[in-house]
N, CA, C, O and the ligand as a Tripos MOL2 file, in Angstrom:
@<TRIPOS>MOLECULE
protein
  293   291    74     0     0
PROTEIN
NO_CHARGES

@<TRIPOS>ATOM
      1 N           5.0280    7.0140  -10.9780 N.3       1 MET1
      2 CA          5.6400    5.5890  -10.9940 C.3       1 MET1
      3 C           6.0620    5.2540   -9.5110 C.2       1 MET1
      4 O           6.8100    5.9520   -8.8260 O.2       1 MET1
      5 N           5.5170    4.1830   -9.1630 N.am      2 SER2
      6 CA          6.0490    3.5720   -7.8510 C.3       2 SER2
      7 C           7.4470    2.7510   -8.1550 C.2       2 SER2
      8 O           7.7310    2.2370   -9.2370 O.2       2 SER2
      9 N           8.1840    2.7420   -7.0700 N.am      3 GLY3
     10 CA          9.5930    2.1730   -7.3060 C.3       3 GLY3
     11 C          10.0720    1.6360   -5.8770 C.2       3 GLY3
     12 O           9.3610    1.6540   -4.8720 O.2       3 GLY3
     13 N          11.2430    1.2080   -5.9310 N.am      4 PRO4
     14 CA         11.6700    0.7330   -4.4840 C.3       4 PRO4
     15 C          11.6060    1.6640   -3.4380 C.2       4 PRO4
     16 O          11.5690    2.8700   -3.6840 O.2       4 PRO4
     17 N          11.5880    1.1880   -2.2000 N.am      5 GLY5
     18 CA         11.4200    1.8500   -1.0160 C.3       5 GLY5
     19 C          10.3630    1.1970    0.0130 C.2       5 GLY5
     20 O           9.8110    0.1280   -0.2500 O.2       5 GLY5
     21 N          10.1520    1.8120    1.0370 N.am      6 GLU6
     22 CA          9.5590    1.3090    2.1950 C.3       6 GLU6
     23 C           8.0680    1.4990    1.9490 C.2       6 GLU6
     24 O           7.6330    2.6390    1.7890 O.2       6 GLU6
     25 N           7.2470    0.4200    1.9090 N.am      7 TYR7
     26 CA          5.8460    0.5840    1.5050 C.3       7 TYR7
     27 C           4.9600    0.1230    2.7970 C.2       7 TYR7
     28 O           5.4140   -0.6870    3.6050 O.2       7 TYR7
     29 N           3.8120    0.6330    2.9150 N.am      8 PHE8
     30 CA          2.9980    0.3320    3.9130 C.3       8 PHE8
     31 C           1.5910    0.1030    3.4500 C.2       8 PHE8
     32 O           1.0820    0.5450    2.4200 O.2       8 PHE8
     33 N           1.0610   -0.6270    4.3340 N.am      9 VAL9
     34 CA         -0.6920   -0.9880    4.1200 C.3       9 VAL9
     35 C          -1.3690   -0.2580    5.3020 C.2       9 VAL9
     36 O          -0.9740   -0.1880    6.4650 O.2       9 VAL9
     37 N          -2.5150    0.2860    4.7230 N.am     10 ASN10
     38 CA         -3.3260    0.9020    5.7200 C.3      10 ASN10
     39 C          -4.2180   -0.1060    6.5560 C.2      10 ASN10
     40 O          -4.8120   -1.0610    6.0560 O.2      10 ASN10
     41 N          -4.2310    0.2120    7.7960 N.am     11 LYS11
     42 CA         -4.9880   -0.5670    8.7050 C.3      11 LYS11
     43 C          -6.4310   -0.4600    8.5620 C.2      11 LYS11
     44 O          -7.1510   -1.4450    8.7270 O.2      11 LYS11
     45 N          -6.9400    0.8150    8.2300 N.am     12 LYS12
     46 CA         -8.2180    0.9820    7.9960 C.3      12 LYS12
     47 C          -8.7730    0.5280    6.4620 C.2      12 LYS12
     48 O          -8.3420    1.0360    5.4270 O.2      12 LYS12
     49 N          -9.7020   -0.4120    6.5080 N.am     13 PRO13
     50 CA        -10.0710   -0.5950    4.9990 C.3      13 PRO13
     51 C         -10.8560    0.3770    4.5490 C.2      13 PRO13
     52 O         -11.4700    1.1640    5.2690 O.2      13 PRO13
     53 N         -10.8650    0.3470    2.8970 N.am     14 GLN14
     54 CA        -11.8580    1.1770    2.2730 C.3      14 GLN14
     55 C         -13.3560    0.9000    2.4100 C.2      14 GLN14
     56 O         -13.7280    0.1920    3.3460 O.2      14 GLN14
     57 N         -14.1430    1.3470    1.6440 N.am     15 GLU15
     58 CA        -15.5230    1.0720    1.7840 C.3      15 GLU15
     59 C         -15.9840   -0.5080    1.0440 C.2      15 GLU15
     60 O         -16.9560   -1.2290    1.2690 O.2      15 GLU15
     61 N         -14.8860   -0.6510    0.1340 N.am     16 ASN16
     62 CA        -15.0690   -1.9430   -0.5270 C.3      16 ASN16
     63 C         -14.2910   -3.2710    0.2320 C.2      16 ASN16
     64 O         -14.1990   -4.4080   -0.2300 O.2      16 ASN16
     65 N         -13.7650   -2.7750    1.5260 N.am     17 GLY17
     66 CA        -13.0460   -3.9170    2.4030 C.3      17 GLY17
     67 C         -11.6570   -3.9050    2.0240 C.2      17 GLY17
     68 O         -10.8940   -4.5100    2.7770 O.2      17 GLY17
     69 N         -11.0680   -3.2170    0.7900 N.am     18 GLU18
     70 CA         -9.6830   -3.5350    0.7270 C.3      18 GLU18
     71 C          -8.9200   -2.5260    1.5250 C.2      18 GLU18
     72 O          -9.3950   -1.4860    1.9800 O.2      18 GLU18
     73 N          -7.5750   -2.9830    1.6580 N.am     19 HIS19
     74 CA         -6.7340   -2.2760    2.5230 C.3      19 HIS19
     75 C          -5.5830   -1.6580    1.4680 C.2      19 HIS19
     76 O          -4.9500   -2.4010    0.7170 O.2      19 HIS19
     77 N          -5.4170   -0.3880    1.5020 N.am     20 GLU20
     78 CA         -4.5000    0.0910    0.2940 C.3      20 GLU20
     79 C          -3.1010    0.1270    0.7390 C.2      20 GLU20
     80 O          -2.7430    0.2170    1.9140 O.2      20 GLU20
     81 N          -2.3880    0.0540   -0.2220 N.am     21 ILE21
     82 CA         -0.8620    0.0120   -0.1030 C.3      21 ILE21
     83 C          -0.4180    1.2930   -0.6510 C.2      21 ILE21
     84 O          -0.9050    1.7860   -1.6690 O.2      21 ILE21
     85 N           0.6530    1.9000    0.1470 N.am     22 HIS22
     86 CA          1.1360    3.2250   -0.1100 C.3      22 HIS22
     87 C           2.6580    2.9490   -0.2870 C.2      22 HIS22
     88 O           3.2390    1.9400    0.1140 O.2      22 HIS22
     89 N           3.2040    3.9800   -0.9350 N.am     23 ASN23
     90 CA          4.7110    3.9630   -1.1520 C.3      23 ASN23
     91 C           5.2090    5.0860   -0.4320 C.2      23 ASN23
     92 O           4.9740    6.2340   -0.8090 O.2      23 ASN23
     93 N           5.9740    4.7880    0.7200 N.am     24 GLY24
     94 CA          6.5970    5.6520    1.6190 C.3      24 GLY24
     95 C           7.6500    6.6610    1.0880 C.2      24 GLY24
     96 O           7.9690    7.6740    1.7090 O.2      24 GLY24
     97 N           8.1700    6.2910   -0.1350 N.am     25 SER25
     98 CA          9.0520    7.1490   -0.6860 C.3      25 SER25
     99 C           8.5610    8.0980   -1.5100 C.2      25 SER25
    100 O           9.2180    9.0410   -1.9480 O.2      25 SER25
    101 N           7.1790    7.8270   -1.7800 N.am     26 ASP26
    102 CA          6.5650    8.7720   -2.7900 C.3      26 ASP26
    103 C           5.1340    9.2420   -2.3790 C.2      26 ASP26
    104 O           4.2280    9.3870   -3.1990 O.2      26 ASP26
    105 N           5.0120    9.4620   -1.0670 N.am     27 PRO27
    106 CA          3.6740    9.4520   -0.3580 C.3      27 PRO27
    107 C           2.7800   10.5590   -1.1350 C.2      27 PRO27
    108 O           3.1310   11.6740   -1.5200 O.2      27 PRO27
    109 N           1.5800    9.9520   -1.2480 N.am     28 CYS28
    110 CA          0.5220   10.5760   -1.9700 C.3      28 CYS28
    111 C          -0.2630   11.4210   -1.0420 C.2      28 CYS28
    112 O           0.1100   11.5030    0.1280 O.2      28 CYS28
    113 N          -1.3400   12.0730   -1.4600 N.am     29 ARG29
    114 CA         -2.1730   12.9100   -0.6600 C.3      29 ARG29
    115 C          -3.0950   12.1480    0.2450 C.2      29 ARG29
    116 O          -3.7060   12.5560    1.2330 O.2      29 ARG29
    117 N          -3.0670   10.9750   -0.2890 N.am     30 CYS30
    118 CA         -4.1820   10.2060    0.5510 C.3      30 CYS30
    119 C          -3.4930    9.1420    1.6260 C.2      30 CYS30
    120 O          -3.9750    8.2560    2.3310 O.2      30 CYS30
    121 N          -2.2080    9.6160    1.4350 N.am     31 PHE31
    122 CA         -1.3850    8.6820    2.7030 C.3      31 PHE31
    123 C          -1.7710    8.6790    3.9960 C.2      31 PHE31
    124 O          -2.0470    9.7170    4.5970 O.2      31 PHE31
    125 N          -1.8230    7.4110    4.5620 N.am     32 PRO32
    126 CA         -2.6110    7.3980    5.9260 C.3      32 PRO32
    127 C          -1.9300    7.9650    6.9750 C.2      32 PRO32
    128 O          -0.7220    8.2030    6.9430 O.2      32 PRO32
    129 N          -2.7820    8.2300    8.0640 N.am     33 ALA33
    130 CA         -2.3000    8.8210    9.3690 C.3      33 ALA33
    131 C          -1.1560    7.9180    9.8870 C.2      33 ALA33
    132 O          -1.2170    6.7350    9.5520 O.2      33 ALA33
    133 N          -0.2070    8.2870   10.5960 N.am     34 PRO34
    134 CA          0.9440    7.3080   10.9530 C.3      34 PRO34
    135 C           0.2550    6.1150   12.1410 C.2      34 PRO34
    136 O           0.8890    5.0760   12.3260 O.2      34 PRO34
    137 N          -0.7680    6.3010   12.7340 N.am     35 GLU35
    138 CA         -1.3180    5.5260   13.5810 C.3      35 GLU35
    139 C          -2.0010    4.2770   12.5030 C.2      35 GLU35
    140 O          -2.1390    3.1500   12.9780 O.2      35 GLU35
    141 N          -2.3490    4.4960   11.2790 N.am     36 ASN36
    142 CA         -2.9060    3.6780   10.5280 C.3      36 ASN36
    143 C          -2.1270    2.9540    9.5710 C.2      36 ASN36
    144 O          -2.6540    2.3710    8.6230 O.2      36 ASN36
    145 N          -0.9600    2.9680    9.7680 N.am     37 LEU37
    146 CA          0.0520    2.4840    8.9320 C.3      37 LEU37
    147 C           0.7480    0.9800    9.4610 C.2      37 LEU37
    148 O           1.0390    0.8060   10.6440 O.2      37 LEU37
    149 N           0.9130    0.1800    8.6490 N.am     38 VAL38
    150 CA          1.6900   -1.1180    8.9790 C.3      38 VAL38
    151 C           2.7420   -1.1080    7.7990 C.2      38 VAL38
    152 O           2.4750   -0.9920    6.6030 O.2      38 VAL38
    153 N           4.0000   -1.2550    8.3760 N.am     39 SER39
    154 CA          5.0900   -1.1660    7.4400 C.3      39 SER39
    155 C           5.3150   -2.4430    6.9680 C.2      39 SER39
    156 O           5.3440   -3.3880    7.7560 O.2      39 SER39
    157 N           5.5070   -2.6180    5.5610 N.am     40 LEU40
    158 CA          5.5950   -3.7640    4.7740 C.3      40 LEU40
    159 C           7.1400   -3.8310    4.3860 C.2      40 LEU40
    160 O           7.5000   -4.7030    3.5950 O.2      40 LEU40
    161 N           8.0910   -2.9070    4.9360 N.am     41 GLY41
    162 CA          9.4330   -2.9980    4.8440 C.3      41 GLY41
    163 C           9.8620   -2.5760    3.3990 C.2      41 GLY41
    164 O           9.0230   -2.0730    2.6520 O.2      41 GLY41
    165 N          11.1650   -2.7740    2.9880 N.am     42 GLN42
    166 CA         11.7290   -2.1480    1.8290 C.3      42 GLN42
    167 C          11.2930   -3.2000    0.7860 C.2      42 GLN42
    168 O          11.5200   -4.4070    0.8690 O.2      42 GLN42
    169 N          10.6280   -2.5600   -0.2170 N.am     43 CYS43
    170 CA         10.1730   -3.4050   -1.2200 C.3      43 CYS43
    171 C          10.6960   -2.9300   -2.7550 C.2      43 CYS43
    172 O          10.7310   -1.7620   -3.1400 O.2      43 CYS43
    173 N          11.0820   -4.0860   -3.5190 N.am     44 ILE44
    174 CA         11.3710   -3.6860   -4.7230 C.3      44 ILE44
    175 C          10.6830   -3.0970   -5.6620 C.2      44 ILE44
    176 O          11.2050   -2.3360   -6.4770 O.2      44 ILE44
    177 N           9.3350   -3.4140   -5.6420 N.am     45 ASP45
    178 CA          8.0750   -2.7970   -6.2390 C.3      45 ASP45
    179 C           6.8910   -2.9140   -5.2800 C.2      45 ASP45
    180 O           6.9130   -3.4210   -4.1590 O.2      45 ASP45
    181 N           5.9080   -2.3880   -5.8790 N.am     46 CYS46
    182 CA          4.3920   -2.5850   -5.1970 C.3      46 CYS46
    183 C           4.1290   -3.9190   -5.2510 C.2      46 CYS46
    184 O           3.6530   -4.4090   -4.2270 O.2      46 CYS46
    185 N           4.3770   -4.8480   -6.4690 N.am     47 HIS47
    186 CA          4.0410   -6.0920   -6.5170 C.3      47 HIS47
    187 C           4.4160   -6.9590   -5.2620 C.2      47 HIS47
    188 O           3.6490   -7.7530   -4.7170 O.2      47 HIS47
    189 N           5.6990   -6.6950   -4.8880 N.am     48 LYS48
    190 CA          6.2880   -7.3260   -3.6420 C.3      48 LYS48
    191 C           5.5180   -6.8310   -2.5220 C.2      48 LYS48
    192 O           5.2080   -7.6260   -1.6350 O.2      48 LYS48
    193 N           5.1840   -5.6650   -2.4530 N.am     49 ALA49
    194 CA          4.4630   -4.9190   -1.2060 C.3      49 ALA49
    195 C           3.1310   -5.6180   -1.2710 C.2      49 ALA49
    196 O           2.7550   -6.0590   -0.1860 O.2      49 ALA49
    197 N           2.3870   -5.8070   -2.2300 N.am     50 VAL50
    198 CA          1.0280   -6.4960   -2.2600 C.3      50 VAL50
    199 C           1.2070   -7.9260   -1.6560 C.2      50 VAL50
    200 O           0.4140   -8.3140   -0.7990 O.2      50 VAL50
    201 N           2.2810   -8.7530   -2.1060 N.am     51 ALA51
    202 CA          2.3950  -10.0320   -1.7510 C.3      51 ALA51
    203 C           2.6410  -10.1460   -0.1020 C.2      51 ALA51
    204 O           2.2010  -11.1510    0.4560 O.2      51 ALA51
    205 N           3.2650   -9.2360    0.6040 N.am     52 ILE52
    206 CA          3.5340   -9.0890    1.8440 C.3      52 ILE52
    207 C           2.3960   -8.7460    2.6460 C.2      52 ILE52
    208 O           2.0680   -9.3130    3.6870 O.2      52 ILE52
    209 N           1.7190   -7.6200    2.0050 N.am     53 ALA53
    210 CA          0.4090   -7.3060    2.6410 C.3      53 ALA53
    211 C          -0.6580   -8.1350    2.8240 C.2      53 ALA53
    212 O          -1.5540   -7.9490    3.6470 O.2      53 ALA53
    213 N          -0.5600   -9.1370    1.9910 N.am     54 ARG54
    214 CA         -1.7370  -10.2060    1.9600 C.3      54 ARG54
    215 C          -1.2910  -11.2900    3.2740 C.2      54 ARG54
    216 O          -2.0310  -12.2150    3.6070 O.2      54 ARG54
    217 N          -0.2820  -11.0750    3.7850 N.am     55 ARG55
    218 CA         -0.1410  -11.9240    4.9720 C.3      55 ARG55
    219 C          -0.8030  -11.1790    6.1230 C.2      55 ARG55
    220 O          -0.8750  -11.7890    7.1900 O.2      55 ARG55
    221 N          -1.3110   -9.9050    6.0550 N.am     56 TYR56
    222 CA         -2.0010   -9.1350    7.0140 C.3      56 TYR56
    223 C          -3.3630   -9.1340    6.7170 C.2      56 TYR56
    224 O          -4.1700   -9.3330    7.6250 O.2      56 TYR56
    225 N          -3.8450   -8.8780    5.2240 N.am     57 TYR57
    226 CA         -5.1720   -8.6920    4.8350 C.3      57 TYR57
    227 C          -5.4610   -9.2500    3.8170 C.2      57 TYR57
    228 O          -4.6230   -9.0720    2.9340 O.2      57 TYR57
    229 N          -6.5260  -10.0300    3.4690 N.am     58 SER58
    230 CA         -7.0490  -10.8210    2.3050 C.3      58 SER58
    231 C          -7.1960  -10.0260    1.2670 C.2      58 SER58
    232 O          -6.8260  -10.3480    0.1380 O.2      58 SER58
    233 N          -7.8230   -8.7650    1.5900 N.am     59 LYS59
    234 CA         -8.1600   -7.9040    0.4090 C.3      59 LYS59
    235 C          -7.1150   -6.7110    0.6080 C.2      59 LYS59
    236 O          -7.0040   -6.0300    1.6270 O.2      59 LYS59
    237 N          -6.3190   -6.5850   -0.6530 N.am     60 VAL60
    238 CA         -5.4390   -5.4530   -0.6310 C.3      60 VAL60
    239 C          -5.4870   -4.8590   -2.1720 C.2      60 VAL60
    240 O          -5.8170   -5.4820   -3.1810 O.2      60 VAL60
    241 N          -5.0870   -3.5440   -2.0800 N.am     61 ASP61
    242 CA         -5.0310   -2.9420   -3.5180 C.3      61 ASP61
    243 C          -3.9260   -1.8990   -3.4830 C.2      61 ASP61
    244 O          -3.7260   -1.2830   -2.4360 O.2      61 ASP61
    245 N          -3.2740   -1.6910   -4.4590 N.am     62 GLY62
    246 CA         -2.3210   -0.6510   -4.6180 C.3      62 GLY62
    247 C          -3.0320    0.9710   -4.6650 C.2      62 GLY62
    248 O          -4.0590    1.1860   -5.3090 O.2      62 GLY62
    249 N          -2.4320    1.8710   -4.0100 N.am     63 CYS63
    250 CA         -2.9660    3.1320   -3.9670 C.3      63 CYS63
    251 C          -3.0190    3.7810   -5.4370 C.2      63 CYS63
    252 O          -1.9880    3.7310   -6.1070 O.2      63 CYS63
    253 N          -4.1280    4.3640   -5.9520 N.am     64 LYS64
    254 CA         -4.0580    4.7830   -7.4190 C.3      64 LYS64
    255 C          -2.9930    5.8750   -7.5790 C.2      64 LYS64
    256 O          -2.4450    6.0730   -8.6640 O.2      64 LYS64
    257 N          -2.7450    6.5020   -6.5950 N.am     65 TYR65
    258 CA         -1.6970    7.5850   -6.7250 C.3      65 TYR65
    259 C          -0.3420    7.2880   -6.4910 C.2      65 TYR65
    260 O           0.4560    7.8780   -7.2190 O.2      65 TYR65
    261 N           0.1460    6.4470   -5.5750 N.am     66 CYS66
    262 CA          1.4570    6.1180   -5.2790 C.3      66 CYS66
    263 C           1.7930    4.7960   -5.4500 C.2      66 CYS66
    264 O           2.9750    4.4730   -5.3270 O.2      66 CYS66
    265 N           0.8990    3.9220   -5.7300 N.am     67 ALA67
    266 CA          1.1830    2.4790   -6.3950 C.3      67 ALA67
    267 C           0.3140    2.1590   -7.3140 C.2      67 ALA67
    268 O          -0.4970    1.2380   -7.2170 O.2      67 ALA67
    269 N           0.4510    2.9530   -8.3110 N.am     68 LEU68
    270 CA         -0.7230    2.7920   -9.4360 C.3      68 LEU68
    271 C          -0.5650    1.5310  -10.1530 C.2      68 LEU68
    272 O          -1.5770    0.9680  -10.5700 O.2      68 LEU68
    273 N           0.7760    0.9410  -10.3750 N.am     69 ALA69
    274 CA          1.0070   -0.4570  -11.0970 C.3      69 ALA69
    275 C           0.3090   -1.3110  -10.3300 C.2      69 ALA69
    276 O          -0.0240   -2.3550  -10.8910 O.2      69 ALA69
    277 N          -0.0100   -1.1670   -9.2060 N.am     70 CYS70
    278 CA         -0.6400   -2.3550   -8.3530 C.3      70 CYS70
    279 C          -2.2210   -1.9120   -8.1330 C.2      70 CYS70
    280 O          -2.8630   -2.5660   -7.3120 O.2      70 CYS70
    281 N          -2.7760   -0.9860   -8.7300 N.am     71 HIS71
    282 CA         -3.9640   -0.5620   -8.4910 C.3      71 HIS71
    283 C          -4.9870   -1.1920   -9.2980 C.2      71 HIS71
    284 O          -4.9770   -0.9210  -10.4990 O.2      71 HIS71
    285 N          -6.0150   -2.1150   -8.7790 N.am     72 LYS72
    286 CA         -6.9810   -2.8650   -9.6150 C.3      72 LYS72
    287 C          -8.2760   -1.9750   -9.9600 C.2      72 LYS72
    288 O          -8.8400   -2.0320  -11.0530 O.2      72 LYS72
    289 N          -8.7050   -1.0990   -8.8380 N.am     73 GLY73
    290 CA         -9.8570   -0.3560   -8.8630 C.3      73 GLY73
    291 C         -10.5880   -0.6100   -7.8490 C.2      73 GLY73
    292 O         -11.6650   -0.0330   -7.7050 O.2      73 GLY73
    293 ZN         -1.0350    6.5010   -1.9490 Zn       74 ZN74
@<TRIPOS>BOND
     1     1     2 1
     2     2     3 1
     3     3     4 2
     4     3     5 am
     5     5     6 1
     6     6     7 1
     7     7     8 2
     8     7     9 am
     9     9    10 1
    10    10    11 1
    11    11    12 2
    12    11    13 am
    13    13    14 1
    14    14    15 1
    15    15    16 2
    16    15    17 am
    17    17    18 1
    18    18    19 1
    19    19    20 2
    20    19    21 am
    21    21    22 1
    22    22    23 1
    23    23    24 2
    24    23    25 am
    25    25    26 1
    26    26    27 1
    27    27    28 2
    28    27    29 am
    29    29    30 1
    30    30    31 1
    31    31    32 2
    32    31    33 am
    33    33    34 1
    34    34    35 1
    35    35    36 2
    36    35    37 am
    37    37    38 1
    38    38    39 1
    39    39    40 2
    40    39    41 am
    41    41    42 1
    42    42    43 1
    43    43    44 2
    44    43    45 am
    45    45    46 1
    46    46    47 1
    47    47    48 2
    48    47    49 am
    49    49    50 1
    50    50    51 1
    51    51    52 2
    52    51    53 am
    53    53    54 1
    54    54    55 1
    55    55    56 2
    56    55    57 am
    57    57    58 1
    58    58    59 1
    59    59    60 2
    60    59    61 am
    61    61    62 1
    62    62    63 1
    63    63    64 2
    64    63    65 am
    65    65    66 1
    66    66    67 1
    67    67    68 2
    68    67    69 am
    69    69    70 1
    70    70    71 1
    71    71    72 2
    72    71    73 am
    73    73    74 1
    74    74    75 1
    75    75    76 2
    76    75    77 am
    77    77    78 1
    78    78    79 1
    79    79    80 2
    80    79    81 am
    81    81    82 1
    82    82    83 1
    83    83    84 2
    84    83    85 am
    85    85    86 1
    86    86    87 1
    87    87    88 2
    88    87    89 am
    89    89    90 1
    90    90    91 1
    91    91    92 2
    92    91    93 am
    93    93    94 1
    94    94    95 1
    95    95    96 2
    96    95    97 am
    97    97    98 1
    98    98    99 1
    99    99   100 2
   100    99   101 am
   101   101   102 1
   102   102   103 1
   103   103   104 2
   104   103   105 am
   105   105   106 1
   106   106   107 1
   107   107   108 2
   108   107   109 am
   109   109   110 1
   110   110   111 1
   111   111   112 2
   112   111   113 am
   113   113   114 1
   114   114   115 1
   115   115   116 2
   116   115   117 am
   117   117   118 1
   118   118   119 1
   119   119   120 2
   120   119   121 am
   121   121   122 1
   122   122   123 1
   123   123   124 2
   124   123   125 am
   125   125   126 1
   126   126   127 1
   127   127   128 2
   128   127   129 am
   129   129   130 1
   130   130   131 1
   131   131   132 2
   132   131   133 am
   133   133   134 1
   134   134   135 1
   135   135   136 2
   136   135   137 am
   137   137   138 1
   138   138   139 1
   139   139   140 2
   140   139   141 am
   141   141   142 1
   142   142   143 1
   143   143   144 2
   144   143   145 am
   145   145   146 1
   146   146   147 1
   147   147   148 2
   148   147   149 am
   149   149   150 1
   150   150   151 1
   151   151   152 2
   152   151   153 am
   153   153   154 1
   154   154   155 1
   155   155   156 2
   156   155   157 am
   157   157   158 1
   158   158   159 1
   159   159   160 2
   160   159   161 am
   161   161   162 1
   162   162   163 1
   163   163   164 2
   164   163   165 am
   165   165   166 1
   166   166   167 1
   167   167   168 2
   168   167   169 am
   169   169   170 1
   170   170   171 1
   171   171   172 2
   172   171   173 am
   173   173   174 1
   174   174   175 1
   175   175   176 2
   176   175   177 am
   177   177   178 1
   178   178   179 1
   179   179   180 2
   180   179   181 am
   181   181   182 1
   182   182   183 1
   183   183   184 2
   184   183   185 am
   185   185   186 1
   186   186   187 1
   187   187   188 2
   188   187   189 am
   189   189   190 1
   190   190   191 1
   191   191   192 2
   192   191   193 am
   193   193   194 1
   194   194   195 1
   195   195   196 2
   196   195   197 am
   197   197   198 1
   198   198   199 1
   199   199   200 2
   200   199   201 am
   201   201   202 1
   202   202   203 1
   203   203   204 2
   204   203   205 am
   205   205   206 1
   206   206   207 1
   207   207   208 2
   208   207   209 am
   209   209   210 1
   210   210   211 1
   211   211   212 2
   212   211   213 am
   213   213   214 1
   214   214   215 1
   215   215   216 2
   216   215   217 am
   217   217   218 1
   218   218   219 1
   219   219   220 2
   220   219   221 am
   221   221   222 1
   222   222   223 1
   223   223   224 2
   224   223   225 am
   225   225   226 1
   226   226   227 1
   227   227   228 2
   228   227   229 am
   229   229   230 1
   230   230   231 1
   231   231   232 2
   232   231   233 am
   233   233   234 1
   234   234   235 1
   235   235   236 2
   236   235   237 am
   237   237   238 1
   238   238   239 1
   239   239   240 2
   240   239   241 am
   241   241   242 1
   242   242   243 1
   243   243   244 2
   244   243   245 am
   245   245   246 1
   246   246   247 1
   247   247   248 2
   248   247   249 am
   249   249   250 1
   250   250   251 1
   251   251   252 2
   252   251   253 am
   253   253   254 1
   254   254   255 1
   255   255   256 2
   256   255   257 am
   257   257   258 1
   258   258   259 1
   259   259   260 2
   260   259   261 am
   261   261   262 1
   262   262   263 1
   263   263   264 2
   264   263   265 am
   265   265   266 1
   266   266   267 1
   267   267   268 2
   268   267   269 am
   269   269   270 1
   270   270   271 1
   271   271   272 2
   272   271   273 am
   273   273   274 1
   274   274   275 1
   275   275   276 2
   276   275   277 am
   277   277   278 1
   278   278   279 1
   279   279   280 2
   280   279   281 am
   281   281   282 1
   282   282   283 1
   283   283   284 2
   284   283   285 am
   285   285   286 1
   286   286   287 1
   287   287   288 2
   288   287   289 am
   289   289   290 1
   290   290   291 1
   291   291   292 2
@<TRIPOS>SUBSTRUCTURE
     1 MET1         2 RESIDUE 1 A MET
     2 SER2         6 RESIDUE 1 A SER
     3 GLY3        10 RESIDUE 1 A GLY
     4 PRO4        14 RESIDUE 1 A PRO
     5 GLY5        18 RESIDUE 1 A GLY
     6 GLU6        22 RESIDUE 1 A GLU
     7 TYR7        26 RESIDUE 1 A TYR
     8 PHE8        30 RESIDUE 1 A PHE
     9 VAL9        34 RESIDUE 1 A VAL
    10 ASN10       38 RESIDUE 1 A ASN
    11 LYS11       42 RESIDUE 1 A LYS
    12 LYS12       46 RESIDUE 1 A LYS
    13 PRO13       50 RESIDUE 1 A PRO
    14 GLN14       54 RESIDUE 1 A GLN
    15 GLU15       58 RESIDUE 1 A GLU
    16 ASN16       62 RESIDUE 1 A ASN
    17 GLY17       66 RESIDUE 1 A GLY
    18 GLU18       70 RESIDUE 1 A GLU
    19 HIS19       74 RESIDUE 1 A HIS
    20 GLU20       78 RESIDUE 1 A GLU
    21 ILE21       82 RESIDUE 1 A ILE
    22 HIS22       86 RESIDUE 1 A HIS
    23 ASN23       90 RESIDUE 1 A ASN
    24 GLY24       94 RESIDUE 1 A GLY
    25 SER25       98 RESIDUE 1 A SER
    26 ASP26      102 RESIDUE 1 A ASP
    27 PRO27      106 RESIDUE 1 A PRO
    28 CYS28      110 RESIDUE 1 A CYS
    29 ARG29      114 RESIDUE 1 A ARG
    30 CYS30      118 RESIDUE 1 A CYS
    31 PHE31      122 RESIDUE 1 A PHE
    32 PRO32      126 RESIDUE 1 A PRO
    33 ALA33      130 RESIDUE 1 A ALA
    34 PRO34      134 RESIDUE 1 A PRO
    35 GLU35      138 RESIDUE 1 A GLU
    36 ASN36      142 RESIDUE 1 A ASN
    37 LEU37      146 RESIDUE 1 A LEU
    38 VAL38      150 RESIDUE 1 A VAL
    39 SER39      154 RESIDUE 1 A SER
    40 LEU40      158 RESIDUE 1 A LEU
    41 GLY41      162 RESIDUE 1 A GLY
    42 GLN42      166 RESIDUE 1 A GLN
    43 CYS43      170 RESIDUE 1 A CYS
    44 ILE44      174 RESIDUE 1 A ILE
    45 ASP45      178 RESIDUE 1 A ASP
    46 CYS46      182 RESIDUE 1 A CYS
    47 HIS47      186 RESIDUE 1 A HIS
    48 LYS48      190 RESIDUE 1 A LYS
    49 ALA49      194 RESIDUE 1 A ALA
    50 VAL50      198 RESIDUE 1 A VAL
    51 ALA51      202 RESIDUE 1 A ALA
    52 ILE52      206 RESIDUE 1 A ILE
    53 ALA53      210 RESIDUE 1 A ALA
    54 ARG54      214 RESIDUE 1 A ARG
    55 ARG55      218 RESIDUE 1 A ARG
    56 TYR56      222 RESIDUE 1 A TYR
    57 TYR57      226 RESIDUE 1 A TYR
    58 SER58      230 RESIDUE 1 A SER
    59 LYS59      234 RESIDUE 1 A LYS
    60 VAL60      238 RESIDUE 1 A VAL
    61 ASP61      242 RESIDUE 1 A ASP
    62 GLY62      246 RESIDUE 1 A GLY
    63 CYS63      250 RESIDUE 1 A CYS
    64 LYS64      254 RESIDUE 1 A LYS
    65 TYR65      258 RESIDUE 1 A TYR
    66 CYS66      262 RESIDUE 1 A CYS
    67 ALA67      266 RESIDUE 1 A ALA
    68 LEU68      270 RESIDUE 1 A LEU
    69 ALA69      274 RESIDUE 1 A ALA
    70 CYS70      278 RESIDUE 1 A CYS
    71 HIS71      282 RESIDUE 1 A HIS
    72 LYS72      286 RESIDUE 1 A LYS
    73 GLY73      290 RESIDUE 1 A GLY
    74 ZN74       293 GROUP 0 **** ****
């Protein structure tokens, strides 16, 4: 489960054009390299992180490993 902590969005889009959101307090095996991270700050949950990430990118999605509650596919 993802929870409160600092969330990040990947600068690099996936093949489908979505930028993945990751939980810095529970980093997964596909956590982006530091140079590809944009901090979304401390978020109460991944849904808040998604809302902030949309300020940067129109297509965002939660990581299926560390932000599963916000992963759409
Ligand atoms: Zn992740």
